[in-house]
N, C-alpha and C positions, 0 to 999 in steps of 0.2 A: 816342765808342765806350762802350758798357756793358760792365763788366768786373767780376768778383769780384777783389778784391785783399786781400792779407794785410798787416797793419800791426802795429807794436809801439809801445807808448806808456806813459809814466808817467801814470796816471789818478788824479785826486783824486775820492775818493768823498765827496760831501758828507754832513753829518749826517743830512739827511732821507733819504738813499739808504741809510744804514747799517741793517742788520738782515736777517735771513735769510741765505741762502747768499751768500757773498762774490762768486761769479761772477754772481749776479742784481744785486747792488748795483753791480758794475763795469759790467755791461751797461747798467743805467739811467743811470749816469754817462757812458758812451761815447755813448749815444743823445743825451743832452743836450749834449755837447760836439761831436759830429760831424755828426749827421743834419741834412740840408737846409741845409748850409753849403758855401761855396765855399773851397777851399784852393788856392793858386797851383801847387803841385807836383802836386796830386791831380786836381782838377777839383771836381765836386759830389758830395759823399757823400750817396747817397740812402738808404741804410739799413745798420745794423749787423746783419749776418746770423747771426753766430755769435762767441761768446767762446771761443778756442782754448786759452788758458792764462792763468792768474793767479798771479803770484808776488809775494812780499813782504807788505807791510801795515805801512808806516812811519807813525808819528804824530809830528808836529812840535809842539814846544812852543807855537808861536804860531798854530797852526791846529787847529780841531776836526775837520777831514777826515782821512781815511786815504788814503795814497798806495799804489797797486799798480802793478806792472809787468804790462801786460796785452798779450797777442798776440790779435789779433781779425781777422775777416774782414768785409768791407764791399762792398756794391754800390755802384759809383761810375760816374759819367759823366765821361769824360775827353776833351775835345775834342782832336783831333790835327791839327796843321798839314797842309794838303792833303787831309784827309779830306772825302769827298763825303757829304753829309748830306741828308736829306729832312725838311721841316718845313712849318709853316703860316704864311702872312703874317698877322701880328697887328697891324701898324700901317703906315701908309703916309704919309710926310711929303714935304716939298719936297726933301729931301736924300737920301731913300732909302726902303727897305722894311725893316722889323723882321720877322725870321723866328724862330719858336720851333721848336727841334728838341731833343728830349729835355726836360731840365729847364732849359734855358738859351736865351737869346735872342741872336741875332747881327744884325748891320746889313749890308745889301747897299746900298752907296752907289748912288745913281741912275746913275751912270756905269758901274756893274758889272752892271746889270740885264739888258741886251740889247745887241747890236751894232746900235744904231739910236738916233736921237735919242728921247728919252723926255721926256714932260712930265706933270705931274700935273693931273688934272681935280678941282679942290677941291670941286665940287658933288657929283660921283659918288664922290669920294675913291678914285679909281683912277689907275693910271699908264697912259699910252697911248703905244705906239710909233708914230712918225710915219709910216714907210714901210709897215710891215706892218699897222698898225691894231690889233695885238694889244694886250690889256689885261691888267692885273694888279690884283686887288682883295683886300680882307681875306678870309680864309678859303681862298684858293687854296693848293693844295699845290705846293711847289717843290723842285727838287733843286739844291743850291749846293755850292761847294767852300770850305773854310775857308782864308783867306789871311792871317790874323794872329790871334794870341791874346795877350791881356793880363789875366791873372786876379790881379795883384798888388794892386790897389786894391779894398778892400771896396765902395766906393760906385760906382765907375766901371769895372766889369769890361767888357772889350771883346773881342768876336769880329767880325772882319770877313769878309764873304763875297763871292764873285763867281758870277754866273750867265752870264758871257760866253763860256764855253767850250763846245765841242760836247758834247751829251748833258746839259747843264744848262739850268735855266730852269723855268718853269711845266710841271707834268706835262701840262696840257692842250695847251700849245704843243708839247712833245715828241711826244705822240700825233698832232697835226696834221702835224708834220714827217714822222713814220713813215709816215702815210696817203699824203702827197703823194709821198714816195720809192717807195712801193709802186705808185702810180699811174703814176709816170714810168717804172719799171721795166717795167710791163705794156705801156705805149706803145712802149717800145724793143724788147720782145720781139715785138710786133705787126708792127713794121717789117721784122723779119728774115724 
């Protein structure tokens, strides 16, 4: 979920950022510290949008920087457990599908792609459902539900997804299902 959030932090303004208005110096330091980074309790900080308040200006004997207490607003992407997201398939492997939604990627394990036996065709690099024959390829837009979130590790952040619930899966599949349901409803109405 994208949202504007307000934070407060003690920010170190580095010597190269000192000069001019202190709000501008603090803003540059906040951008360096927060933007395009993942924080376990926050999610992904996309942009520092506004510095709301700056207090202090502490200098330490052993440090050439200046420390300010800053209150600021940031645009963040926070994945939420059970949230339904739409994204693009960016990779297909033997164990699942990687989906990019917002600024982050999630993994939909092969067992969670569809209620059918699924195999990977390595030549075409697609997943194929055995009964329905439906395929999933890189670039397809999908709707998925977040089933697990682990953002604690910088190198191995994990977001798990499922597409095995009603209303989830490839948008192309969902459109095909909608058309089939409409066709079935028309046939039922004609019989009446």
